[in-house]
DRENSE-996837 format. One record per residue (C-alpha): residue number from 0; residue in three letters; x, y, z. Coordinates in steps of 0.25 Angstrom, whole numbers. Each point is the difference from the previous one (the first is absolute). Example, Ala and Ser with C-alpha at 12.3 -4.5 7.8 and 13.67 -1.06 7.14 Angstrom:
@num 0&residuo Ala&x 49&y -18&z 31
@num 1&residuo Ser&x 6&y 14&z -2
***
This chain:
@num 0&residuo Unk&x -62&y -39&z 179
@num 1&residuo Unk&x -7&y -12&z -6
@num 2&residuo Unk&x 6&y -6&z -13
@num 3&residuo Unk&x -8&y 5&z -13
@num 4&residuo Unk&x -8&y -12&z -6
@num 5&residuo Unk&x 1&y -3&z -15
@num 6&residuo Unk&x -13&y 3&z -8
@num 7&residuo Unk&x -9&y -11&z -2
@num 8&residuo Unk&x 5&y -8&z -13
@num 9&residuo Unk&x 14&y 5&z 1
@num 10&residuo Unk&x 11&y -10&z -4
@num 11&residuo Unk&x 8&y -5&z 12
@num 12&residuo Unk&x 11&y -6&z -8
@num 13&residuo Unk&x 5&y -4&z -14
@num 14&residuo Unk&x -9&y -13&z 0
@num 15&residuo Unk&x -12&y 10&z 3
@num 16&residuo Unk&x 4&y 9&z -11
@num 17&residuo Unk&x 1&y -11&z -10
@num 18&residuo Unk&x -14&y -4&z 3
@num 19&residuo Unk&x -5&y 14&z -1
@num 20&residuo Unk&x 6&y 2&z -13
@num 21&residuo Unk&x -3&y -14&z -6
@num 22&residuo Unk&x 11&y -10&z -4
@num 23&residuo Unk&x -5&y 1&z -14
@num 24&residuo Unk&x 5&y 14&z -1
@num 25&residuo Unk&x 14&y -4&z 4
@num 26&residuo Unk&x 1&y -11&z -10
@num 27&residuo Unk&x -4&y 9&z -12
@num 28&residuo Unk&x 14&y 4&z -4
@num 29&residuo Unk&x 5&y -14&z 1
@num 30&residuo Unk&x -11&y -5&z -9
@num 31&residuo Unk&x 2&y 11&z -10
@num 32&residuo Unk&x -14&y 6&z 1
@num 33&residuo Unk&x -1&y 15&z -1
@num 34&residuo Unk&x -10&y -1&z 12
@num 35&residuo Unk&x 7&y 12&z 7
@num 36&residuo Unk&x -7&y 10&z -10
@num 37&residuo Unk&x -13&y -6&z 0
@num 38&residuo Unk&x -11&y 9&z 4
@num 39&residuo Unk&x -4&y -1&z 15
@num 40&residuo Unk&x -12&y -9&z 2
@num 41&residuo Unk&x -13&y 5&z 8
@num 42&residuo Unk&x -2&y -2&z 14
@num 43&residuo Unk&x -14&y -4&z 6
@num 44&residuo Unk&x -2&y 14&z 4
@num 45&residuo Unk&x 0&y 4&z -15
@num 46&residuo Unk&x 13&y 8&z 2
@num 47&residuo Unk&x 13&y -4&z -7
@num 48&residuo Unk&x 8&y -11&z 7
@num 49&residuo Unk&x 15&y 2&z 0
@num 50&residuo Unk&x 8&y -9&z -9
@num 51&residuo Unk&x 11&y -7&z 7
@num 52&residuo Unk&x 15&y 0&z -5
@num 53&residuo Unk&x 13&y -1&z 7
@num 54&residuo Unk&x 5&y 14&z -4
@num 55&residuo Unk&x -8&y 13&z -6
@num 56&residuo Unk&x 10&y 9&z -8
@num 57&residuo Unk&x -5&y 14&z -2
@num 58&residuo Unk&x 5&y 6&z -13
@num 59&residuo Unk&x 4&y -6&z -14
@num 60&residuo Unk&x 12&y 8&z -2
@num 61&residuo Unk&x 14&y -8&z -1
@num 62&residuo Unk&x 1&y 0&z 15
@num 63&residuo Unk&x -14&y -7&z 2
@num 64&residuo Unk&x 2&y -9&z -13
@num 65&residuo Unk&x 14&y -5&z 5
@num 66&residuo Unk&x -5&y -2&z 14
@num 67&residuo Unk&x -11&y -9&z -5
@num 68&residuo Unk&x 8&y -8&z -9
@num 69&residuo Unk&x 10&y -3&z 11
@num 70&residuo Unk&x -11&y -4&z 10
@num 71&residuo Unk&x -7&y -9&z -10
@num 72&residuo Unk&x 14&y -7&z -2
@num 73&residuo Unk&x 0&y -3&z 15
@num 74&residuo Unk&x -13&y -6&z 0
@num 75&residuo Unk&x -9&y 12&z 4
@num 76&residuo Unk&x -14&y 3&z -6
@num 77&residuo Unk&x 0&y 15&z -3
@num 78&residuo Unk&x -9&y 10&z -7
@num 79&residuo Unk&x 5&y 13&z -5
@num 80&residuo Unk&x -10&y 12&z 1
@num 81&residuo Unk&x 3&y 12&z -9
@num 82&residuo Unk&x -8&y 13&z 0
@num 83&residuo Unk&x 3&y 3&z -15
@num 84&residuo Unk&x -5&y -7&z -12
@num 85&residuo Unk&x 14&y -5&z -4
@num 86&residuo Unk&x 12&y -5&z 7
@num 87&residuo Unk&x 14&y 6&z 0
@num 88&residuo Unk&x -2&y 12&z 10
@num 89&residuo Unk&x 9&y 11&z -4
@num 90&residuo Unk&x 4&y -8&z -13
@num 91&residuo Unk&x -10&y 2&z -10
@num 92&residuo Unk&x -2&y -2&z -15
@num 93&residuo Unk&x -5&y 12&z -9
@num 94&residuo Unk&x -1&y 2&z -15
@num 95&residuo Unk&x 7&y 11&z -9
@num 96&residuo Unk&x -1&y 0&z -15
@num 97&residuo Unk&x -5&y -14&z 1
@num 98&residuo Unk&x 11&y -6&z 8
@num 99&residuo Unk&x -1&y -5&z 14
@num 100&residuo Unk&x 9&y 7&z 9
@num 101&residuo Unk&x 3&y 1&z 15
@num 102&residuo Unk&x -6&y 12&z 6
@num 103&residuo Unk&x 6&y -4&z 14
@num 104&residuo Unk&x 12&y -7&z 4
@num 105&residuo Unk&x 8&y -5&z -12
@num 106&residuo Unk&x 15&y -1&z 3
@num 107&residuo Unk&x 9&y -10&z 5
@num 108&residuo Unk&x 15&y 0&z 4
@num 109&residuo Unk&x 11&y -10&z 1
@num 110&residuo Unk&x 0&y -2&z 15
@num 111&residuo Unk&x -16&y -1&z 1
@num 112&residuo Unk&x 2&y -15&z 0
@num 113&residuo Unk&x -14&y -5&z 5
@num 114&residuo Unk&x -7&y 8&z -12
@num 115&residuo Unk&x 11&y -5&z -9
@num 116&residuo Unk&x -2&y -14&z 4
@num 117&residuo Unk&x -16&y 2&z -2
@num 118&residuo Unk&x 2&y 5&z -14
@num 119&residuo Unk&x 9&y -12&z -4
@num 120&residuo Unk&x -10&y -9&z 6
@num 121&residuo Unk&x -12&y 5&z -8
@num 122&residuo Unk&x 9&y 1&z -13
@num 123&residuo Unk&x -1&y 15&z 0
@num 124&residuo Unk&x 11&y 9&z -6
@num 125&residuo Unk&x 8&y 12&z 3
@num 126&residuo Unk&x 5&y 10&z -10
@num 127&residuo Unk&x 10&y 11&z 4
@num 128&residuo Unk&x -4&y 14&z 3
@num 129&residuo Unk&x 4&y 9&z -12
@num 130&residuo Unk&x 11&y 10&z 4
@num 131&residuo Unk&x 9&y 1&z -13
@num 132&residuo Unk&x 1&y 14&z -4
@num 133&residuo Unk&x -1&y 13&z 8
@num 134&residuo Unk&x -9&y 4&z 11
@num 135&residuo Unk&x -6&y 13&z 3
@num 136&residuo Unk&x 2&y 7&z 14
@num 137&residuo Unk&x -7&y 13&z 3
@num 138&residuo Unk&x 2&y 7&z 14
@num 139&residuo Unk&x 0&y 15&z 5
@num 140&residuo Unk&x -3&y 5&z -14
@num 141&residuo Unk&x 12&y -7&z -7
@num 142&residuo Unk&x -1&y -11&z -9
@num 143&residuo Unk&x 11&y -10&z -5
@num 144&residuo Unk&x 1&y -14&z -5
@num 145&residuo Unk&x 10&y -11&z 4
@num 146&residuo Unk&x 3&y -14&z -6
@num 147&residuo Unk&x -8&y -12&z 6
@num 148&residuo Unk&x -3&y 2&z 14
@num 149&residuo Unk&x 11&y 10&z 3
@num 150&residuo Unk&x -4&y 13&z 7
@num 151&residuo Unk&x 10&y 8&z -8
@num 152&residuo Unk&x 4&y 8&z 12
@num 153&residuo Unk&x 13&y 8&z 0
@num 154&residuo Unk&x 12&y -7&z 7
@num 155&residuo Unk&x -2&y 7&z 14
@num 156&residuo Unk&x -15&y -2&z 0
@num 157&residuo Unk&x 2&y -14&z -4
@num 158&residuo Unk&x 10&y -2&z 12
@num 159&residuo Unk&x -10&y 5&z 10
@num 160&residuo Unk&x -11&y -8&z -5
@num 161&residuo Unk&x 9&y -12&z 1
@num 162&residuo Unk&x 4&y 4&z 14
@num 163&residuo Unk&x -15&y 2&z 4
@num 164&residuo Unk&x -3&y -14&z -6
@num 165&residuo Unk&x 11&y -7&z 8
@num 166&residuo Unk&x -5&y 7&z 13
@num 167&residuo Unk&x -14&y -4&z -2
@num 168&residuo Unk&x 5&y -15&z -3
@num 169&residuo Unk&x 9&y 0&z 12
@num 170&residuo Unk&x -12&y 5&z 9
@num 171&residuo Unk&x -9&y -10&z -6
@num 172&residuo Unk&x 9&y -11&z 4
@num 173&residuo Unk&x -2&y 3&z 14
@num 174&residuo Unk&x -15&y -2&z 0
@num 175&residuo Unk&x -4&y -14&z 3
@num 176&residuo Unk&x -10&y -5&z -10
@num 177&residuo Unk&x -9&y -6&z 9
@num 178&residuo Unk&x 0&y 10&z 11
@num 179&residuo Unk&x 4&y 14&z -5
@num 180&residuo Unk&x -4&y 6&z 13
@num 181&residuo Unk&x 11&y -7&z 7
@num 182&residuo Unk&x 11&y 7&z -9
@num 183&residuo Unk&x 11&y 7&z 9
@num 184&residuo Unk&x -4&y 14&z -5
@num 185&residuo Unk&x -15&y -4&z -2
@num 186&residuo Unk&x -6&y 11&z 9
@num 187&residuo Unk&x 9&y 11&z -7
@num 188&residuo Unk&x -3&y -4&z -14
@num 189&residuo Unk&x -15&y -3&z 2
@num 190&residuo Unk&x -1&y 15&z 6
@num 191&residuo Unk&x 5&y 6&z -13
@num 192&residuo Unk&x -6&y 1&z -14
@num 193&residuo Unk&x 8&y -5&z -11
@num 194&residuo Unk&x 0&y 14&z -6
@num 195&residuo Unk&x 5&y 6&z 13
@num 196&residuo Unk&x 12&y -10&z -1
@num 197&residuo Unk&x 2&y 3&z -15
@num 198&residuo Unk&x 0&y 15&z 2
@num 199&residuo Unk&x 10&y -1&z 12
@num 200&residuo Unk&x 9&y -8&z -9
@num 201&residuo Unk&x 1&y 9&z -12
@num 202&residuo Unk&x -3&y 14&z -4
@num 203&residuo Unk&x 0&y -4&z -15
@num 204&residuo Unk&x -14&y 4&z -5
@num 205&residuo Unk&x 2&y -10&z -13
@num 206&residuo Unk&x 3&y -12&z 10
@num 207&residuo Unk&x -11&y 4&z 9
@num 208&residuo Unk&x -10&y 0&z -12
@num 209&residuo Unk&x 6&y -13&z -6
@num 210&residuo Unk&x -1&y -8&z 12
@num 211&residuo Unk&x -14&y 5&z 4
@num 212&residuo Unk&x -6&y -3&z -13
@num 213&residuo Unk&x 7&y -13&z -2
@num 214&residuo Unk&x -3&y -5&z 13
@num 215&residuo Unk&x -14&y 5&z 0
@num 216&residuo Unk&x -2&y -8&z -13
@num 217&residuo Unk&x 5&y -13&z 7
@num 218&residuo Unk&x -9&y 2&z 13
@num 219&residuo Unk&x -11&y 9&z -5
@num 220&residuo Unk&x 1&y 8&z 12
@num 221&residuo Unk&x 7&y 14&z 2
@num 222&residuo Unk&x 13&y 0&z 8
@num 223&residuo Unk&x -5&y 12&z 8
@num 224&residuo Unk&x -10&y -10&z 6
@num 225&residuo Unk&x 7&y -13&z 0
@num 226&residuo Unk&x 8&y -5&z 13
@num 227&residuo Unk&x 15&y -1&z -3
@num 228&residuo Unk&x 0&y -14&z 8
@num 229&residuo Unk&x -11&y -5&z -10
@num 230&residuo Unk&x 8&y 4&z -12
@num 231&residuo Unk&x 12&y -7&z 6
@num 232&residuo Unk&x -8&y -13&z 3
@num 233&residuo Unk&x -6&y 1&z -15
@num 234&residuo Unk&x 14&y 1&z -6
@num 235&residuo Unk&x 5&y -12&z 9
@num 236&residuo Unk&x -12&y -8&z -5
@num 237&residuo Unk&x 4&y 3&z -14
@num 238&residuo Unk&x 15&y -3&z 0
@num 239&residuo Unk&x 5&y 14&z -2
@num 240&residuo Unk&x -4&y 15&z -6
@num 241&residuo Unk&x 6&y -4&z -13
@num 242&residuo Unk&x -8&y -13&z -1
@num 243&residuo Unk&x -13&y 8&z 4
@num 244&residuo Unk&x 2&y 11&z -10
@num 245&residuo Unk&x 7&y -8&z -12
@num 246&residuo Unk&x -5&y -8&z -12
@num 247&residuo Unk&x 11&y -9&z -5
@num 248&residuo Unk&x 4&y -10&z 11
@num 249&residuo Unk&x -10&y 7&z 9
@num 250&residuo Unk&x -14&y 0&z 5
@num 251&residuo Unk&x -5&y 5&z -14
@num 252&residuo Unk&x 8&y -10&z -8
@num 253&residuo Unk&x -11&y -8&z -7
@num 254&residuo Unk&x -14&y 1&z -5
@num 255&residuo Unk&x -9&y -13&z -2
@num 256&residuo Unk&x -3&y -2&z -14
@num 257&residuo Unk&x -13&y -6&z 2
@num 258&residuo Unk&x -3&y 10&z 11
@num 259&residuo Unk&x 2&y -1&z 15
@num 260&residuo Unk&x -15&y -1&z 1
@num 261&residuo Unk&x 1&y -13&z -7
@num 262&residuo Unk&x 7&y -6&z 12
@num 263&residuo Unk&x -11&y 4&z 10
@num 264&residuo Unk&x -10&y -7&z -9
@num 265&residuo Unk&x 8&y -12&z -1
@num 266&residuo Unk&x 3&y 0&z 15
@num 267&residuo Unk&x -16&y 1&z 3
@num 268&residuo Unk&x -2&y -12&z -10
@num 269&residuo Unk&x 8&y -9&z 8
@num 270&residuo Unk&x -10&y 2&z 12
@num 271&residuo Unk&x -10&y -7&z -8
@num 272&residuo Unk&x -13&y 8&z 3
@num 273&residuo Unk&x 4&y 4&z 14
@num 274&residuo Unk&x 0&y 15&z -3
@num 275&residuo Unk&x -13&y 8&z 3
@num 276&residuo Unk&x -1&y 13&z -8
@num 277&residuo Unk&x -9&y 12&z 4
@num 278&residuo Unk&x 1&y -5&z 14
@num 279&residuo Unk&x 5&y 13&z 9
@num 280&residuo Unk&x 2&y -5&z 14
@num 281&residuo Unk&x -8&y 8&z 10
@num 282&residuo Unk&x 3&y -7&z 13
@num 283&residuo Unk&x 9&y -10&z 7
@num 284&residuo Unk&x -3&y -6&z 14
@num 285&residuo Unk&x 8&y -8&z 8
@num 286&residuo Unk&x -7&y -9&z 11
@num 287&residuo Unk&x 9&y -10&z 7
@num 288&residuo Unk&x 7&y -8&z -12
@num 289&residuo Unk&x -10&y 4&z -10
@num 290&residuo Unk&x 1&y 11&z -10
@num 291&residuo Unk&x -12&y 5&z -7
@num 292&residuo Unk&x 2&y 9&z -13
@num 293&residuo Unk&x -12&y 7&z -6
@num 294&residuo Unk&x 0&y 5&z -14
@num 295&residuo Unk&x -10&y 5&z -10
@num 296&residuo Unk&x 0&y -14&z -6
@num 297&residuo Unk&x -3&y -7&z 13
@num 298&residuo Unk&x 7&y -5&z 12
@num 299&residuo Unk&x 11&y -10&z 3
@num 300&residuo Unk&x 5&y -6&z 13
@num 301&residuo Unk&x 15&y -4&z 2
@num 302&residuo Unk&x 11&y -2&z 10
@num 303&residuo Unk&x 8&y 11&z -6
@num 304&residuo Unk&x -1&y 12&z -9
@num 305&residuo Unk&x 10&y 7&z -9
@num 306&residuo Unk&x -3&y 15&z -3
@num 307&residuo Unk&x 8&y 4&z -12
@num 308&residuo Unk&x -5&y 13&z -4
@num 309&residuo Unk&x 6&y 14&z -1
@num 310&residuo Unk&x 3&y 3&z 15
@num 311&residuo Unk&x -9&y 13&z 1
@num 312&residuo Unk&x -11&y -8&z -6
@num 313&residuo Unk&x 1&y -11&z 11
@num 314&residuo Unk&x -7&y 9&z 10
@num 315&residuo Unk&x -13&y 1&z -8
@num 316&residuo Unk&x -2&y -14&z 5
@num 317&residuo Unk&x -8&y -1&z 13
@num 318&residuo Unk&x 9&y -9&z 9
@num 319&residuo Unk&x -6&y -7&z 13
@num 320&residuo Unk&x 8&y 1&z 9
@num 321&residuo Unk&x 5&y 13&z -5
@num 322&residuo Unk&x 14&y 2&z -6
@num 323&residuo Unk&x 10&y 4&z 11
@num 324&residuo Unk&x 2&y 15&z 1
@num 325&residuo Unk&x 14&y -1&z -6
@num 326&residuo Unk&x -5&y -7&z -13
@num 327&residuo Unk&x -11&y 10&z -2
@num 328&residuo Unk&x 9&y 11&z 2
@num 329&residuo Unk&x 10&y -6&z -10
@num 330&residuo Unk&x -11&y -1&z -11
@num 331&residuo Unk&x -4&y 14&z 3
@num 332&residuo Unk&x 14&y 5&z -2
@num 333&residuo Unk&x 4&y -7&z -12
@num 334&residuo Unk&x -7&y 7&z -12
@num 335&residuo Unk&x 1&y -6&z -14
@num 336&residuo Unk&x 9&y 6&z -10
@num 337&residuo Unk&x -8&y 9&z -11
@num 338&residuo Unk&x 3&y -4&z -14
@num 339&residuo Unk&x -7&y 0&z -14
@num 340&residuo Unk&x 6&y -9&z -11
@num 341&residuo Unk&x -1&y 4&z -14
@num 342&residuo Unk&x 3&y -6&z -14
@num 343&residuo Unk&x 1&y 8&z -13
@num 344&residuo Unk&x 0&y -8&z -13
@num 345&residuo Unk&x 6&y 3&z -13
@num 346&residuo Unk&x 1&y -7&z -13
@num 347&residuo Unk&x 15&y -2&z 3
@num 348&residuo Unk&x 10&y 4&z 10
@num 349&residuo Unk&x 4&y 13&z -8
@num 350&residuo Unk&x 9&y 5&z 12
@num 351&residuo Unk&x 9&y -12&z -2
@num 352&residuo Unk&x 4&y 5&z -14
@num 353&residuo Unk&x 4&y 14&z 5
@num 354&residuo Unk&x 9&y -7&z 10
@num 355&residuo Unk&x -8&y 0&z 12
@num 356&residuo Unk&x -3&y -12&z 10
@num 357&residuo Unk&x -13&y 5&z 4
@num 358&residuo Unk&x 5&y 2&z 15
@num 359&residuo Unk&x -3&y 13&z 6
@num 360&residuo Unk&x 3&y 6&z 14
@num 361&residuo Unk&x -6&y 14&z 2
@num 362&residuo Unk&x -5&y 9&z 12
@num 363&residuo Unk&x -12&y 5&z -9
@num 364&residuo Unk&x -14&y -4&z 1
@num 365&residuo Unk&x -7&y -10&z -1
@num 366&residuo Unk&x 11&y -9&z 4
@num 367&residuo Unk&x 15&y -4&z 2
@num 368&residuo Unk&x 2&y -11&z -9
@num 369&residuo Unk&x -4&y -6&z -14
@num 370&residuo Unk&x 5&y -13&z -6
@num 371&residuo Unk&x 0&y -8&z -14
@num 372&residuo Unk&x -10&y -12&z 1
@num 373&residuo Unk&x 0&y -4&z -15
@num 374&residuo Unk&x -2&y -15&z -1
@num 375&residuo Unk&x 12&y -8&z -6
@num 376&residuo Unk&x -6&y 0&z -13
@num 377&residuo Unk&x 1&y 15&z -1
@num 378&residuo Unk&x -15&y 4&z -2
@num 379&residuo Unk&x -7&y 7&z 5
@num 380&residuo Unk&x 10&y 11&z 6
@num 381&residuo Unk&x -4&y 1&z 14
@num 382&residuo Unk&x 4&y 10&z 10
@num 383&residuo Unk&x -4&y -3&z 14
@num 384&residuo Unk&x 1&y 10&z 12
@num 385&residuo Unk&x -6&y 5&z 13
@num 386&residuo Unk&x -7&y 12&z 6
@num 387&residuo Unk&x 6&y -1&z 13
@num 388&residuo Unk&x -1&y 6&z 14
@num 389&residuo Unk&x -5&y 11&z 2
@num 390&residuo Unk&x -6&y 2&z -14
@num 391&residuo Unk&x -8&y -13&z 1
@num 392&residuo Unk&x -8&y 5&z 11
@num 393&residuo Unk&x -4&y 12&z -8
@num 394&residuo Unk&x -3&y -8&z -13
@num 395&residuo Unk&x -7&y -12&z 6
@num 396&residuo Unk&x -15&y -1&z -2
@num 397&residuo Unk&x 1&y 10&z -12
@num 398&residuo Unk&x -5&y -4&z -14
@num 399&residuo Unk&x 11&y -8&z -7
@num 400&residuo Unk&x 0&y 9&z -12
@num 401&residuo Unk&x 5&y 12&z 9
@num 402&residuo Unk&x 12&y -9&z 5
@num 403&residuo Unk&x 2&y -5&z -15
@num 404&residuo Unk&x 2&y 15&z -4
@num 405&residuo Unk&x 9&y 2&z 12
@num 406&residuo Unk&x 9&y -11&z -3
@num 407&residuo Unk&x 1&y 2&z -15
@num 408&residuo Unk&x 4&y 15&z 2
@num 409&residuo Unk&x 11&y -5&z 8
@num 410&residuo Unk&x 4&y -11&z -10
@num 411&residuo Unk&x 0&y 11&z -11
@num 412&residuo Unk&x 9&y 9&z 8
@num 413&residuo Unk&x 9&y -12&z 1
@num 414&residuo Unk&x 0&y -7&z -13
@num 415&residuo Unk&x -6&y 10&z -10
@num 416&residuo Unk&x -13&y 1&z -8
@num 417&residuo Unk&x -1&y -15&z -3
@num 418&residuo Unk&x -3&y -3&z 15
@num 419&residuo Unk&x -12&y 8&z -1
@num 420&residuo Unk&x -7&y -10&z -10
@num 421&residuo Unk&x -1&y -13&z 7
@num 422&residuo Unk&x -9&y -11&z -6
@num 423&residuo Unk&x -4&y -3&z 14
@num 424&residuo Unk&x 0&y 4&z 15
@num 425&residuo Unk&x -3&y -7&z 13
@num 426&residuo Unk&x 3&y 2&z 14
@num 427&residuo Unk&x -4&y -7&z 14
@num 428&residuo Unk&x -4&y 10&z 11
@num 429&residuo Unk&x 4&y -9&z 12
@num 430&residuo Unk&x -4&y 10&z 11
@num 431&residuo Unk&x -14&y -1&z -5
@num 432&residuo Unk&x 0&y -15&z -1
@num 433&residuo Unk&x -9&y -4&z 13
@num 434&residuo Unk&x 8&y -12&z 4
@num 435&residuo Unk&x 14&y 6&z -2
@num 436&residuo Unk&x -1&y 15&z 3
@num 437&residuo Unk&x 14&y 2&z -5
@num 438&residuo Unk&x 13&y -6&z -5
@num 439&residuo Unk&x 11&y -5&z 1
@num 440&residuo Unk&x -1&y -2&z 15
@num 441&residuo Unk&x -3&y 5&z 13
@num 442&residuo Unk&x 11&y 9&z 7
@num 443&residuo Unk&x 4&y 6&z 14
@num 444&residuo Unk&x 2&y 14&z 5
@num 445&residuo Unk&x 9&y 3&z 11
@num 446&residuo Unk&x -1&y -8&z 14
@num 447&residuo Unk&x -9&y -10&z -6
@num 448&residuo Unk&x 10&y -11&z -1
@num 449&residuo Unk&x 6&y 1&z 14
@num 450&residuo Unk&x -14&y 1&z 7
@num 451&residuo Unk&x -9&y -9&z -7
@num 452&residuo Unk&x 8&y -7&z -11
@num 453&residuo Unk&x 1&y -13&z 7
@num 454&residuo Unk&x -15&y -3&z -2
@num 455&residuo Unk&x 3&y 0&z -15
@num 456&residuo Unk&x 1&y -16&z 0
@num 457&residuo Unk&x -5&y -3&z 14
@num 458&residuo Unk&x -12&y -9&z -1
@num 459&residuo Unk&x -13&y 3&z 7
@num 460&residuo Unk&x -4&y -13&z 6
@num 461&residuo Unk&x -3&y -9&z -11
@num 462&residuo Unk&x 1&y 11&z -11
@num 463&residuo Unk&x 13&y 2&z -8
@num 464&residuo Unk&x 5&y 11&z -8
@num 465&residuo Unk&x 5&y 0&z -15
@num 466&residuo Unk&x 3&y 10&z -11
@num 467&residuo Unk&x 12&y 6&z -6
@num 468&residuo Unk&x 1&y 11&z 12
@num 469&residuo Unk&x 2&y -11&z 10
@num 470&residuo Unk&x 12&y -6&z -8
@num 471&residuo Unk&x 14&y 1&z 6
@num 472&residuo Unk&x 6&y -3&z -14
@num 473&residuo Unk&x -4&y 9&z -13
@num 474&residuo Unk&x -11&y 7&z 8
@num 475&residuo Unk&x -9&y 8&z -10
@num 476&residuo Unk&x 2&y -10&z -11
@num 477&residuo Unk&x -7&y -12&z -6
@num 478&residuo Unk&x 12&y -8&z 6
@num 479&residuo Unk&x -4&y 5&z 14
@num 480&residuo Unk&x -14&y -4&z -2
@num 481&residuo Unk&x 4&y -14&z -3
@num 482&residuo Unk&x 9&y -1&z 11
@num 483&residuo Unk&x -10&y 5&z 10
@num 484&residuo Unk&x -10&y -10&z -5
@num 485&residuo Unk&x 11&y -11&z 3
@num 486&residuo Unk&x 2&y 5&z 14
@num 487&residuo Unk&x -15&y 1&z 3
@num 488&residuo Unk&x -2&y -14&z -4
@num 489&residuo Unk&x 12&y -5&z 8
@num 490&residuo Unk&x -5&y 6&z 12
@num 491&residuo Unk&x -13&y -8&z -1
@num 492&residuo Unk&x 6&y -13&z -6
@num 493&residuo Unk&x 15&y 0&z 1
***
């Protein structure tokens, strides 16, 4: 068989590539010019001629912004293409009672070091999540209160919960963070749902309900559908079960006084015009050493690309050559979690005067959890919560007034008549957002990790993958997104 000839005009080596892309483009970052985000010029044919950069980053969430920043620091010219009209991805600003709030990701914990470093760098301030007082618990037709974050279980139930927690942490410690599919018991654990494992360990209905609803709130996926191995990998990436669930000293320890969305905006500002909004990417083609990325805002040509969008949405881009079958299968088998985040605003946090801390854990619709999000100055009083899986899929796309009525009915049941009279209400319907299609992250059912999990981070030629789902540390969190952006950038420019 004769050797296949390169198409006319294809670069044969790095020198040809430099000529094709143009030396001026590679010098843009060094000169400080925001040339990367300039609109592509016009070729003689009248069609848009692709602009030239070193790297195209697809997605301006934390993963994409951090990756771009790292690459620029290493002397690369970069453009970031974002489909939305804003940066931040699944971190987003909203307004309730005249105050800007986070309608997406909002918490940071003490071991989320990359995120804490960025907050300090940009002079943003954390404030502790309010937990002083009694929380409300409601399961199986029973309702009770407990101090702080305590569950208020009887001694025998508490002992069994502790034993299950210890067992999950022990199992998670056996899962290699960068290759969960290679764990000694990976095949057996990946064949089970998390619910099957839980039901085999306890017949206590209260414990089953508690674990189901609390874990579901962390992952926004039901235990009856989730792989046990995926759950263990998630726990391993986030330190421990207690860290994932908890507030003080845990993943939900702090809010950002200025809002987490402020950090996304400040990160984007450091890119000095290299972010192009309203630029959904439609295709990525690789030809020799050249990657051509075409979006609604024009086309760019580079030596590498980073795709940092929610994994299920990554397959809406047309790839040439096509994605490996395993990568395509993985994306089809990792659906997004489903959640609608809401805020109810009051003149003051009236629940505090009654001894409540605003925390709620319940098995009643529309969701499993509620928290006190009142700003440090004490007004307005804010309760924030989630219409969670599976209720979010029932209420997504419906008029906000209907969801407002549903949420206020539940709050009135929990906190009394005063909760029925908010001064404002706002929610963010994440499953309905075109460029997210859910929150907090994508998850895996049985047998996915052990069959196609290895494609999660494996590059496709010159295309590299980022996003919180690809992180081996704090998967599903802003911290994970940041770390994934760092990794993807290092793959291109160590």
